[in-house]
DSSP file (Angstrom, degrees, kcal/mol; ACC not computed):
  #  RESIDUE AA STRUCTURE BP1 BP2  ACC     N-H-->O    O-->H-N    N-H-->O    O-->H-N    TCO  KAPPA ALPHA  PHI   PSI    X-CA   Y-CA   Z-CA
    1    1 A M     >        0   0    0      0, 0.0     4,-2.2     0, 0.0     5,-0.2   0.000 360.0 360.0 360.0 -45.1  -25.8  -68.1  -31.8
    2    2 A K  H  >  +     0   0    0      1,-0.2     4,-2.1     2,-0.2     5,-0.1   0.890 360.0  50.4 -65.2 -39.6  -23.4  -65.5  -33.2
    3    3 A T  H  > S+     0   0    0      2,-0.2     4,-2.2     1,-0.2    -1,-0.2   0.907 109.8  50.7 -64.2 -42.3  -24.5  -62.9  -30.6
    4    4 A R  H  > S+     0   0    0      1,-0.2     4,-2.2     2,-0.2    -2,-0.2   0.908 109.7  50.0 -63.0 -42.2  -24.0  -65.4  -27.8
    5    5 A L  H  X S+     0   0    0     -4,-2.2     4,-2.5     1,-0.2    -1,-0.2   0.897 110.0  51.2 -62.7 -41.1  -20.5  -66.2  -29.0
    6    6 A C  H  X S+     0   0    0     -4,-2.1     4,-2.6     2,-0.2    -2,-0.2   0.893 109.8  50.0 -63.3 -40.5  -19.7  -62.5  -29.2
    7    7 A L  H  X S+     0   0    0     -4,-2.2     4,-2.4     2,-0.2    -2,-0.2   0.904 111.4  48.0 -65.1 -41.8  -20.9  -62.0  -25.6
    8    8 A I  H  X S+     0   0    0     -4,-2.2     4,-2.3     2,-0.2    -2,-0.2   0.920 113.5  47.6 -64.5 -43.9  -18.8  -64.8  -24.3
    9    9 A L  H  X S+     0   0    0     -4,-2.5     4,-2.4     2,-0.2    -2,-0.2   0.909 111.7  50.2 -63.8 -43.0  -15.7  -63.6  -26.2
   10   10 A A  H  X S+     0   0    0     -4,-2.6     4,-2.4     1,-0.2    -2,-0.2   0.906 110.9  49.4 -62.8 -42.0  -16.3  -60.0  -24.9
   11   11 A A  H  X S+     0   0    0     -4,-2.4     4,-2.3     2,-0.2    -1,-0.2   0.900 111.0  49.7 -63.9 -40.9  -16.6  -61.3  -21.3
   12   12 A A  H  X S+     0   0    0     -4,-2.3     4,-2.2     2,-0.2    -2,-0.2   0.909 112.1  47.6 -64.9 -42.2  -13.4  -63.3  -21.6
   13   13 A L  H  X S+     0   0    0     -4,-2.4     4,-2.4     2,-0.2    -2,-0.2   0.895 111.4  50.7 -66.3 -39.8  -11.5  -60.3  -23.0
   14   14 A A  H  X S+     0   0    0     -4,-2.4     4,-2.4     2,-0.2    -2,-0.2   0.902 110.6  49.7 -63.9 -40.8  -12.9  -58.1  -20.2
   15   15 A S  H  X S+     0   0    0     -4,-2.3     4,-1.9     2,-0.2    -2,-0.2   0.910 111.3  48.5 -64.5 -42.6  -11.8  -60.6  -17.6
   16   16 A A  H  X S+     0   0    0     -4,-2.2     4,-1.0     2,-0.2    -2,-0.2   0.902 111.8  49.5 -64.7 -41.2   -8.3  -60.9  -19.1
   17   17 A A  H >X S+     0   0    0     -4,-2.4     4,-0.7     1,-0.2     3,-0.6   0.908 110.0  51.2 -64.7 -41.6   -8.0  -57.1  -19.2
   18   18 A A  H >< S+     0   0    0     -4,-2.4     3,-0.7     1,-0.2    32,-0.2   0.876 107.2  53.0 -63.8 -37.0   -9.1  -56.8  -15.6
   19   19 A S  H 3< S+     0   0    0     -4,-1.9    31,-1.2     1,-0.2    32,-0.7   0.725 109.9  49.1 -72.5 -18.9   -6.5  -59.4  -14.5
   20   20 A Q  H << S+     0   0    0     -4,-1.0    -1,-0.2    -3,-0.6    -2,-0.2   0.525  84.6 115.2 -93.7  -8.1   -3.8  -57.4  -16.2
   21   21 A E    <<  -     0   0    0     -4,-0.7     2,-0.5    -3,-0.7    29,-0.3  -0.397  67.3-129.6 -63.3 134.8   -4.9  -54.1  -14.6
   22   22 A R        +     0   0    0     27,-0.1     2,-0.3    25,-0.1    27,-0.2  -0.783  37.5 166.5 -91.1 126.2   -2.2  -52.7  -12.3
   23   23 A R  B     -A   48   0A   0     25,-2.3    25,-2.1    -2,-0.5     2,-1.5  -0.921  48.9-113.4-134.7 159.4   -3.5  -51.8   -8.8
   24   24 A N    >   +     0   0    0     -2,-0.3     3,-1.8    23,-0.2    23,-0.1  -0.595  45.0 171.9 -89.6  72.2   -2.1  -51.0   -5.5
   25   25 A W  T 3  S+     0   0    0     -2,-1.5    -1,-0.2     1,-0.3    22,-0.0   0.798  74.9  42.5 -55.9 -35.8   -3.6  -54.2   -4.0
   26   26 A F  T 3  S-     0   0    0     -3,-0.2    -1,-0.3     2,-0.0    -2,-0.1   0.365 106.9-123.5 -97.6   4.7   -1.8  -53.8   -0.7
   27   27 A D    <   -     0   0    0     -3,-1.8    -2,-0.1     1,-0.2    -3,-0.0   0.878  37.2-172.4  56.7  42.4   -2.5  -50.1   -0.3
   28   28 A D        -     0   0    0      1,-0.1    -1,-0.2    81,-0.0     2,-0.1  -0.508  29.2-111.2 -66.1 128.3    1.2  -49.2    0.0
   29   29 A P        +     0   0    0      0, 0.0    79,-2.4     0, 0.0     2,-0.3  -0.402  41.8 173.8 -69.1 136.2    1.5  -45.5    0.8
   30   30 A F  E     +B  107   0B   0     77,-0.2     2,-0.3    -2,-0.1    77,-0.2  -0.955   5.4 165.9-145.6 116.8    3.0  -43.4   -1.9
   31   31 A V  E     -B  106   0B   0     75,-2.4    75,-3.0    -2,-0.3     2,-0.6  -0.966  37.2-123.7-136.9 150.8    3.2  -39.6   -1.7
   32   32 A Q  E     -B  105   0B   0     -2,-0.3    73,-0.3    73,-0.2     3,-0.1  -0.840  26.2-178.5 -89.4 127.9    4.9  -36.7   -3.4
   33   33 A V  E     +     0   0B   0     71,-3.4     2,-0.3    -2,-0.6    72,-0.2   0.865  64.4  12.1 -95.2 -45.4    6.8  -34.7   -0.8
   34   34 A T  E     -B  104   0B   0     70,-1.4    70,-0.7    67,-0.0    -1,-0.3  -0.917  50.2-172.7-133.6 160.1    8.2  -31.8   -2.8
   35   35 A A  E     +B  103   0B   0     -2,-0.3    68,-0.3    65,-0.2    65,-0.1  -0.252  43.0 120.1-149.4  53.5    7.7  -30.5   -6.3
   36   36 A A        +     0   0    0     66,-2.9    67,-0.2     1,-0.2    -1,-0.1   0.554  60.2  72.1-100.1  -9.0   10.2  -27.8   -7.2
   37   37 A L  S >  S-     0   0    0     65,-0.2     3,-1.6    81,-0.1    -1,-0.2  -0.813  71.4-152.5-112.4  93.9   12.0  -29.3  -10.2
   38   38 A P  T 3  S+     0   0    0      0, 0.0   111,-0.1     0, 0.0    -2,-0.0  -0.346  81.7  33.0 -60.7 142.0    9.7  -29.2  -13.3
   39   39 A G  T 3  S+     0   0    0      1,-0.3     3,-0.0   111,-0.0    -2,-0.0   0.432  78.3 145.7  90.9  -0.9   10.5  -32.0  -15.7
   40   40 A C    <   -     0   0    0     -3,-1.6    -1,-0.3     1,-0.1     2,-0.1  -0.548  62.3-103.5 -67.9 130.1   11.5  -34.5  -13.0
   41   41 A P        -     0   0    0      0, 0.0    -1,-0.1     0, 0.0   109,-0.0  -0.368  36.3-130.4 -58.6 124.3   10.5  -38.0  -14.2
   42   42 A V        -     0   0    0    116,-0.1   116,-3.0    -2,-0.1     2,-0.1  -0.631  20.2-124.1 -80.3 127.2    7.3  -38.9  -12.2
   43   43 A P  B     -E  157   0C   0      0, 0.0   114,-0.3     0, 0.0    -1,-0.1  -0.377  24.6-109.6 -68.6 147.9    7.5  -42.4  -10.6
   44   44 A A        -     0   0    0    112,-3.0   112,-0.1   114,-0.1     3,-0.1  -0.571  39.7-111.3 -70.5 138.4    4.8  -44.9  -11.4
   45   45 A P        -     0   0    0      0, 0.0    -1,-0.1     0, 0.0    62,-0.0  -0.291  46.3 -80.4 -66.0 160.1    2.6  -45.5   -8.4
   46   46 A P  S    S+     0   0    0      0, 0.0     2,-0.3     0, 0.0   -19,-0.1  -0.359  72.6 137.3 -62.1 139.4    2.9  -48.9   -6.7
   47   47 A G        -     0   0    0    -23,-0.1     2,-0.3    -3,-0.1   -23,-0.2  -0.940  26.1-178.9-177.2 155.7    0.9  -51.5   -8.5
   48   48 A M  B     -A   23   0A   0    -25,-2.1   -25,-2.3    -2,-0.3   -23,-0.2  -0.971  35.3 -94.8-155.2 163.9    0.8  -55.0   -9.8
   49   49 A T     >  -     0   0    0     -2,-0.3     4,-2.5   -27,-0.2   -29,-0.2  -0.304  42.4-105.1 -75.8 167.6   -1.5  -57.3  -11.7
   50   50 A E  H  > S+     0   0    0    -31,-1.2     4,-2.4   -29,-0.3     5,-0.2   0.896 123.1  52.3 -61.2 -39.3   -3.8  -59.7   -9.8
   51   51 A Q  H  > S+     0   0    0    -32,-0.7     4,-1.8     1,-0.2    -1,-0.2   0.919 110.4  46.9 -63.7 -43.2   -1.6  -62.6  -10.7
   52   52 A E  H  > S+     0   0    0      1,-0.2     4,-2.1     2,-0.2    -2,-0.2   0.887 110.6  53.9 -64.4 -38.4    1.5  -60.7   -9.3
   53   53 A M  H  X S+     0   0    0     -4,-2.5     4,-2.0     1,-0.2    -2,-0.2   0.915 106.8  50.7 -62.2 -43.4   -0.5  -59.8   -6.2
   54   54 A R  H  X S+     0   0    0     -4,-2.4     4,-0.7     1,-0.2    -1,-0.2   0.897 112.3  46.7 -62.9 -39.6   -1.4  -63.5   -5.6
   55   55 A A  H  X S+     0   0    0     -4,-1.8     4,-0.6     1,-0.2    -1,-0.2   0.853 115.8  46.3 -68.9 -34.2    2.3  -64.5   -5.9
   56   56 A E  H  X S+     0   0    0     -4,-2.1     4,-2.7     1,-0.2     5,-0.3   0.741  93.7  78.1 -80.2 -25.4    3.4  -61.7   -3.6
   57   57 A A  H  X S+     0   0    0     -4,-2.0     4,-2.1     1,-0.2    -1,-0.2   0.889  95.2  45.6 -57.0 -45.5    0.8  -62.2   -0.9
   58   58 A H  H  X S+     0   0    0     -4,-0.7     4,-2.4     2,-0.2    -1,-0.2   0.927 113.5  49.4 -65.5 -44.4    2.5  -65.2    0.7
   59   59 A V  H  X S+     0   0    0     -4,-0.6     4,-3.0     1,-0.2     5,-0.3   0.915 111.5  49.5 -61.3 -43.4    5.9  -63.5    0.7
   60   60 A R  H  X S+     0   0    0     -4,-2.7     4,-2.7     1,-0.2     5,-0.2   0.890 110.0  50.7 -64.9 -38.6    4.5  -60.3    2.2
   61   61 A A  H  X S+     0   0    0     -4,-2.1     4,-1.8    -5,-0.3    -1,-0.2   0.923 114.0  45.0 -64.4 -42.6    2.8  -62.3    5.0
   62   62 A Q  H  X S+     0   0    0     -4,-2.4     4,-1.8     2,-0.2    -2,-0.2   0.949 117.4  42.5 -65.8 -50.4    6.0  -64.1    5.8
   63   63 A H  H  X S+     0   0    0     -4,-3.0     4,-1.0     1,-0.2    -2,-0.2   0.905 113.7  52.4 -64.5 -42.2    8.3  -61.0    5.7
   64   64 A G  H  X S+     0   0    0     -4,-2.7    14,-2.1    -5,-0.3     4,-0.6   0.899 114.1  41.4 -62.4 -41.6    5.8  -58.9    7.6
   65   65 A A  H  X S+     0   0    0     -4,-1.8     4,-2.5    -5,-0.2     3,-0.3   0.772 101.4  69.1 -79.6 -27.1    5.4  -61.3   10.4
   66   66 A S  H  X S+     0   0    0     -4,-1.8     4,-2.0     1,-0.2     6,-0.3   0.848  92.6  60.5 -63.4 -32.2    9.1  -62.3   10.8
   67   67 A C  H  <>S+     0   0    0     -4,-1.0     5,-2.2    -3,-0.3     6,-1.1   0.919 111.2  39.4 -58.8 -44.9    9.9  -58.8   12.1
   68   68 A Y  H ><5S+     0   0    0     -4,-0.6     3,-1.1    -3,-0.3    -2,-0.2   0.901 111.4  57.9 -71.4 -42.8    7.6  -59.3   15.0
   69   69 A R  H 3<5S+     0   0    0     -4,-2.5    -2,-0.2     1,-0.3    -1,-0.2   0.850 110.4  42.5 -59.3 -36.8    8.5  -62.9   15.6
   70   70 A V  T 3<5S-     0   0    0     -4,-2.0    -1,-0.3    -5,-0.2    -2,-0.2   0.488 118.7-108.3 -92.5  -1.8   12.2  -62.1   16.1
   71   71 A G  T < 5S+     0   0    0     -3,-1.1    -3,-0.2    -4,-0.4    -2,-0.1   0.605  87.3 114.7  92.4  11.7   11.5  -59.1   18.2
   72   72 A R  S   <S+     0   0    0     -5,-2.2     2,-0.4    -6,-0.3    -4,-0.2   0.609  74.9  48.1 -89.3 -12.2   12.5  -56.2   15.8
   73   73 A C        -     0   0    0     -6,-1.1    -2,-0.2    -8,-0.1     5,-0.1  -0.961  60.2-155.6-128.0 145.3    8.9  -54.9   15.6
   74   74 A R  S    S+     0   0    0     -2,-0.4    -1,-0.1     3,-0.1     4,-0.0   0.711  83.3  71.0 -87.6 -22.9    6.3  -54.1   18.3
   75   75 A L  S    S-     0   0    0      1,-0.1    -2,-0.1     2,-0.0     6,-0.1  -0.661  93.0-117.7 -91.5 151.7    3.4  -54.5   15.8
   76   76 A P  S    S+     0   0    0      0, 0.0     2,-0.3     0, 0.0    -8,-0.2   0.548  99.8  31.7 -70.4  -5.5    2.6  -58.0   14.6
   77   77 A N  S >  S-     0   0    0    -10,-0.1     3,-1.8    -9,-0.1     4,-0.3  -0.947  71.0-140.7-151.6 129.0    3.4  -57.2   11.0
   78   78 A S  G >  S+     0   0    0    -14,-2.1     3,-1.1    -2,-0.3     4,-0.4   0.731 100.8  65.9 -65.4 -21.4    5.9  -54.7    9.7
   79   79 A Y  G >  S+     0   0    0      1,-0.2     3,-0.7    31,-0.2     4,-0.5   0.710  85.5  73.9 -70.7 -18.5    3.6  -53.5    6.9
   80   80 A L  G <  S+     0   0    0     -3,-1.8     4,-0.3     1,-0.2    -1,-0.2   0.680  90.0  58.8 -68.8 -16.7    1.3  -52.1    9.6
   81   81 A Y  G X> S+     0   0    0     -3,-1.1     4,-2.0    -4,-0.3     3,-1.1   0.795  86.9  77.5 -77.1 -30.0    3.7  -49.2   10.2
   82   82 A D  H <> S+     0   0    0     -3,-0.7     4,-2.3    -4,-0.4    -1,-0.2   0.801  82.5  59.3 -61.3 -39.8    3.7  -47.9    6.7
   83   83 A K  H 34 S+     0   0    0     -4,-0.5    -1,-0.3     1,-0.2    -2,-0.1   0.806 120.1  28.8 -64.1 -29.7    0.4  -45.9    6.6
   84   84 A E  H <> S+     0   0    0     -3,-1.1     4,-1.0    -4,-0.3    -1,-0.2   0.649 116.9  60.6-101.0 -18.2    1.4  -43.7    9.5
   85   85 A L  H  X S+     0   0    0     -4,-2.0     4,-2.3     2,-0.2    -2,-0.2   0.931  99.5  53.0 -73.0 -46.7    5.2  -43.8    8.8
   86   86 A V  H  X S+     0   0    0     -4,-2.3     4,-2.7     1,-0.2     5,-0.2   0.904 107.3  50.9 -61.6 -43.9    5.1  -42.3    5.3
   87   87 A P  H  > S+     0   0    0      0, 0.0     4,-2.4     0, 0.0    -1,-0.2   0.870 110.8  50.5 -61.2 -33.3    3.2  -39.2    6.3
   88   88 A R  H  X S+     0   0    0     -4,-1.0     4,-2.4     2,-0.2    -2,-0.2   0.887 110.0  49.5 -69.2 -38.0    5.7  -38.6    9.1
   89   89 A V  H  X S+     0   0    0     -4,-2.3     4,-2.4     2,-0.2     5,-0.2   0.938 112.2  48.3 -62.9 -46.2    8.6  -39.0    6.7
   90   90 A A  H  X S+     0   0    0     -4,-2.7     4,-2.4     1,-0.2    -2,-0.2   0.920 112.3  48.6 -60.3 -44.8    6.9  -36.5    4.3
   91   91 A Q  H  X S+     0   0    0     -4,-2.4     4,-2.6     1,-0.2    -1,-0.2   0.919 111.0  50.4 -61.5 -44.8    6.3  -34.1    7.2
   92   92 A Y  H  X S+     0   0    0     -4,-2.4     4,-1.5     1,-0.2    -2,-0.2   0.919 112.4  46.2 -61.6 -45.4    9.8  -34.3    8.4
   93   93 A L  H  X S+     0   0    0     -4,-2.4     4,-0.8     1,-0.2     6,-0.5   0.897 114.4  47.8 -66.6 -39.8   11.3  -33.6    4.9
   94   94 A R  H  < S+     0   0    0     -4,-2.4     3,-0.4    -5,-0.2    -2,-0.2   0.902 114.4  46.1 -66.9 -40.3    8.9  -30.7    4.3
   95   95 A M  H  < S+     0   0    0     -4,-2.6    -1,-0.2     1,-0.2    -2,-0.2   0.727  97.4  73.7 -75.8 -21.7    9.7  -29.1    7.7
   96   96 A D  H  < S-     0   0    0     -4,-1.5    -1,-0.2    -5,-0.2    -2,-0.2   0.901  82.9-153.7 -60.3 -43.1   13.4  -29.6    7.4
   97   97 A G  S >< S+     0   0    0     -4,-0.8     3,-0.9    -3,-0.4    -1,-0.1   0.069  71.4  93.1  92.8 -25.9   13.7  -26.8    4.8
   98   98 A R  T 3  S+     0   0    0      1,-0.2     3,-0.3    -5,-0.1    -4,-0.1   0.657  86.5  49.0 -74.0 -13.6   16.9  -28.1    3.1
   99   99 A F  T >  S+     0   0    0     -6,-0.5     3,-1.4     1,-0.2    -1,-0.2   0.191  70.4 109.9-115.4  15.8   14.9  -29.9    0.5
  100  100 A D  T <  S+     0   0    0     -3,-0.9   -65,-0.2     1,-0.3    -1,-0.2   0.708  77.1  58.5 -64.9 -19.4   12.4  -27.3   -0.7
  101  101 A D  T 3  S+     0   0    0     -3,-0.3    -1,-0.3    -4,-0.1     2,-0.2   0.052  96.3  82.9 -99.3  25.5   14.2  -27.1   -4.1
  102  102 A T  S <  S-     0   0    0     -3,-1.4   -66,-2.9    17,-0.1     2,-0.4  -0.659  70.2-134.1-117.9 173.1   13.7  -30.8   -4.9
  103  103 A S  E     +BC  35 118B   0     15,-2.5    15,-2.9   -68,-0.3     2,-0.4  -0.924  40.0 167.7-128.2 106.6   11.0  -33.0   -6.4
  104  104 A V  E     -BC  34 117B   0    -70,-0.7   -71,-3.4    -2,-0.4   -70,-1.4  -0.965  22.1-167.5-130.6 135.8   10.7  -36.1   -4.2
  105  105 A W  E     -BC  32 116B   0     11,-3.3    11,-2.3    -2,-0.4     2,-0.4  -0.901  12.8-152.1-115.3 149.5    8.2  -39.0   -3.9
  106  106 A V  E     -BC  31 115B   0    -75,-3.0   -75,-2.4    -2,-0.3     2,-0.4  -0.981   8.8-171.5-127.2 133.3    8.2  -41.5   -1.0
  107  107 A L  E     -BC  30 114B   0      7,-2.1     7,-3.0    -2,-0.4     2,-0.5  -0.981   9.8-155.0-121.3 135.1    7.0  -45.1   -1.0
  108  108 A G  E     + C   0 113B   0    -79,-2.4     2,-0.3    -2,-0.4     5,-0.2  -0.936  21.8 158.5-114.3 133.1    6.6  -47.1    2.2
  109  109 A E  E >  S- C   0 112B   0      3,-2.3     3,-1.1    -2,-0.5   -30,-0.1  -0.808  73.1 -19.0-155.3 108.2    6.8  -50.9    2.3
  110  110 A R  T 3  S-     0   0    0     -2,-0.3   -31,-0.2     1,-0.3     3,-0.1   0.880 123.8 -54.0  64.6  41.0    7.6  -52.9    5.4
  111  111 A R  T 3  S+     0   0    0      1,-0.3    28,-3.0   -33,-0.2    29,-1.1   0.527 113.9 120.9  69.7   6.7    9.2  -50.0    7.2
  112  112 A L  E <   -Cd 109 140B   0     -3,-1.1    -3,-2.3    27,-0.2     2,-0.5  -0.888  52.8-151.4-100.4 131.1   11.5  -49.5    4.2
  113  113 A V  E     -Cd 108 141B   0     27,-2.5    29,-2.7    -2,-0.5     2,-0.5  -0.899   3.5-157.2-107.3 125.3   11.3  -46.1    2.6
  114  114 A T  E     -Cd 107 142B   0     -7,-3.0    -7,-2.1    -2,-0.5     2,-0.5  -0.898   6.1-155.9-103.1 126.6   12.0  -45.7   -1.1
  115  115 A L  E     +Cd 106 143B   0     27,-3.0    29,-2.6    -2,-0.5     2,-0.3  -0.885  18.2 171.9-102.7 127.6   13.0  -42.2   -2.3
  116  116 A M  E     +Cd 105 144B   0    -11,-2.3   -11,-3.3    -2,-0.5     2,-0.3  -0.970  31.6  52.0-133.5 149.3   12.4  -41.3   -5.9
  117  117 A G  E    S-Cd 104 145B   0     27,-0.7    29,-2.8    -2,-0.3     2,-0.4  -0.939  78.7 -43.4 132.3-152.0   12.7  -38.1   -7.8
  118  118 A C  E     +Cd 103 146B   0    -15,-2.9   -15,-2.5    -2,-0.3     2,-0.3  -0.955  38.1 178.8-131.2 139.5   15.2  -35.3   -8.5
  119  119 A V  E     - d   0 147B   0     27,-2.7    29,-3.2    -2,-0.4   -17,-0.1  -0.786  34.8-119.7-127.3 172.8   17.6  -33.3   -6.3
  120  120 A R  S    S+     0   0    0     -2,-0.3    27,-0.1    27,-0.2    -1,-0.1   0.825  89.4  12.8 -84.6 -33.7   20.1  -30.6   -7.1
  121  121 A T  S  > S-     0   0    0      1,-0.1     4,-1.6    25,-0.1    -1,-0.2  -0.946  70.5-114.8-142.0 158.5   23.3  -32.3   -5.9
  122  122 A P  H  > S+     0   0    0      0, 0.0     4,-1.9     0, 0.0     5,-0.1   0.866 117.9  57.3 -59.9 -35.1   24.6  -35.7   -4.9
  123  123 A E  H  > S+     0   0    0      1,-0.2     4,-2.4     2,-0.2     5,-0.1   0.873 103.0  53.2 -63.8 -36.9   25.1  -34.3   -1.4
  124  124 A Q  H  > S+     0   0    0      2,-0.2     4,-2.3     1,-0.2    -1,-0.2   0.891 106.6  52.2 -66.4 -38.8   21.5  -33.3   -1.2
  125  125 A A  H  X S+     0   0    0     -4,-1.6     4,-2.0     1,-0.2    -1,-0.2   0.906 111.4  47.4 -61.4 -41.3   20.4  -36.9   -2.1
  126  126 A E  H  X S+     0   0    0     -4,-1.9     4,-2.4     2,-0.2    -2,-0.2   0.890 110.3  52.3 -67.0 -40.0   22.7  -38.2    0.7
  127  127 A Q  H  X S+     0   0    0     -4,-2.4     4,-2.3     2,-0.2    -2,-0.2   0.892 108.6  50.3 -64.1 -39.9   21.2  -35.6    3.2
  128  128 A I  H  X S+     0   0    0     -4,-2.3     4,-2.5     2,-0.2     5,-0.2   0.937 110.3  50.3 -64.1 -45.3   17.7  -36.7    2.4
  129  129 A E  H  X S+     0   0    0     -4,-2.0     4,-1.8     1,-0.2    -2,-0.2   0.933 112.1  46.8 -58.3 -46.7   18.5  -40.3    3.0
  130  130 A K  H  X S+     0   0    0     -4,-2.4     4,-0.6     1,-0.2    -1,-0.2   0.878 111.0  52.8 -63.7 -37.6   20.2  -39.5    6.3
  131  131 A A  H >< S+     0   0    0     -4,-2.3     3,-1.1     1,-0.2     4,-0.4   0.919 107.7  50.7 -64.2 -43.5   17.2  -37.4    7.3
  132  132 A V  H >< S+     0   0    0     -4,-2.5     3,-1.6     1,-0.3    -1,-0.2   0.875 102.7  60.5 -63.9 -37.0   14.7  -40.2    6.6
  133  133 A L  H 3< S+     0   0    0     -4,-1.8    -1,-0.3     1,-0.3    -2,-0.2   0.708  96.6  62.6 -63.7 -18.5   16.7  -42.6    8.7
  134  134 A L  T << S+     0   0    0     -3,-1.1     2,-0.3    -4,-0.6    -1,-0.3   0.649  79.3 102.8 -79.5 -15.6   16.2  -40.3   11.7
  135  135 A V  S X  S-     0   0    0     -3,-1.6     3,-1.9    -4,-0.4   -46,-0.1  -0.537  85.9-104.9 -74.2 129.8   12.4  -40.9   11.5
  136  136 A D  T 3  S+     0   0    0     -2,-0.3     3,-0.1     1,-0.2    -1,-0.1  -0.232 101.9  18.0 -55.1 137.4   11.2  -43.3   14.2
  137  137 A D  T 3  S+     0   0    0      1,-0.3     2,-0.5    -4,-0.1    -1,-0.2   0.296  85.0 133.4  81.3  -4.6   10.3  -46.8   12.9
  138  138 A V    <   -     0   0    0     -3,-1.9    -1,-0.3    -6,-0.2   -26,-0.2  -0.657  31.9-176.3 -74.7 124.8   12.2  -46.4    9.6
  139  139 A M        -     0   0    0    -28,-3.0     2,-0.3    -2,-0.5   -27,-0.2   0.763  60.8 -19.8 -92.8 -29.1   14.2  -49.6    9.1
  140  140 A G  E     -d  112   0B   0    -29,-1.1   -27,-2.5    -8,-0.1     2,-0.4  -0.984  55.3-127.2-170.4 167.6   16.0  -48.6    5.9
  141  141 A V  E     -d  113   0B   0     -2,-0.3     2,-0.6   -29,-0.2   -27,-0.2  -0.993   3.4-157.6-131.8 132.1   16.1  -46.4    2.9
  142  142 A A  E     -d  114   0B   0    -29,-2.7   -27,-3.0    -2,-0.4     2,-0.9  -0.949  20.8-155.6-104.1 113.3   16.3  -47.2   -0.8
  143  143 A N  E     +d  115   0B   0     -2,-0.6   -27,-0.1   -29,-0.2   -29,-0.1  -0.796  30.8 156.9 -99.8 104.0   17.7  -44.0   -2.4
  144  144 A F  E     +d  116   0B   0    -29,-2.6   -27,-0.7    -2,-0.9    10,-0.5  -0.066  27.7 140.2-111.7  30.0   16.7  -43.7   -6.1
  145  145 A L  E     -d  117   0B   0    -29,-0.2     2,-0.3     8,-0.1   -27,-0.2  -0.535  38.8-149.7 -76.0 138.6   17.1  -39.9   -6.3
  146  146 A G  E     -d  118   0B   0    -29,-2.8   -27,-2.7    -2,-0.2     2,-0.6  -0.794  17.1-116.2-107.2 152.9   18.7  -38.5   -9.4
  147  147 A V  E    S-d  119   0B   0     -2,-0.3     4,-0.4   -29,-0.2   -27,-0.2  -0.788  82.5 -14.3 -89.1 119.8   20.7  -35.4   -9.7
  148  148 A G  S    S-     0   0    0    -29,-3.2   -29,-0.2    -2,-0.6    -2,-0.1  -0.172  88.2 -82.7  78.0-178.0   18.9  -32.9  -12.0
  149  149 A T  S    S+     0   0    0      1,-0.1    -1,-0.2   -31,-0.1   -29,-0.0   0.522 116.4  66.3-102.2  -7.5   16.0  -33.7  -14.3
  150  150 A A  S    S+     0   0    0     -3,-0.2    -1,-0.1     2,-0.1    -2,-0.1   0.644  74.2 106.0 -90.2 -15.2   17.9  -35.1  -17.3
  151  151 A A  S    S-     0   0    0     -4,-0.4    -5,-0.1     1,-0.1     3,-0.0  -0.333  83.0-105.7 -65.8 145.6   19.3  -38.2  -15.6
  152  152 A V        -     0   0    0      1,-0.1    -1,-0.1     2,-0.0    -2,-0.1  -0.598  44.4-116.8 -69.8 123.0   17.8  -41.5  -16.5
  153  153 A P        -     0   0    0      0, 0.0     4,-0.1     0, 0.0    -8,-0.1  -0.300   9.4-145.0 -66.1 147.3   15.6  -42.5  -13.5
  154  154 A R  S    S+     0   0    0    -10,-0.5     2,-0.3     2,-0.1    -9,-0.1  -0.013  80.2  66.1 -97.4  26.7   16.4  -45.6  -11.6
  155  155 A Y  S    S-     0   0    0    -11,-0.1     2,-0.3   -38,-0.0   -39,-0.0  -0.949  97.4 -86.9-142.3 160.2   12.7  -46.3  -11.0
  156  156 A R        -     0   0    0     -2,-0.3  -112,-3.0  -112,-0.1     2,-0.2  -0.526  49.3-141.4 -69.3 131.4    9.7  -47.2  -13.1
  157  157 A T  B     -E   43   0C   0   -114,-0.3    -1,-0.1    -2,-0.3  -115,-0.0  -0.606  17.1-100.2 -98.9 157.5    8.1  -44.0  -14.4
  158  158 A A              0   0    0   -116,-3.0  -116,-0.1    -2,-0.2  -114,-0.1  -0.402 360.0 360.0 -69.2 148.1    4.4  -43.1  -14.8
  159  159 A P              0   0    0      0, 0.0    -1,-0.1     0, 0.0  -115,-0.0   0.518 360.0 360.0 -66.7 360.0    3.1  -43.5  -18.3
């Protein structure tokens, strides 16, 4: 009886832990583009718990399809762009040459590109944002780049 109770309790705890595990349920693309500033706070990869994913699924379906419905997207869901968009953004920034002295990560979600990491100057952060906006299919940019490595990041960091 005691062994059976322990097994049930262990299974319940394992289930609770699994539901709290953070995963990239929607496979949002996330890549490091440059890595020249050691000590730059590393962003946490995209992830959420299963409960958060379930709550987010409906919103993502609605937002993704509305782009197509109103004629702003050629694909039936704006999230369908991200897997090929983020590698193009990374390629463009790497080939540009002006950003080789930075540490930048890129996250793609619904044609919106989030920039995280460290740059040398405020002007460089602005230049990266403007460069990303030139990439075909980018709808907008969230710029969370910090100047130097000592600034408190404006994004969730990796543990």
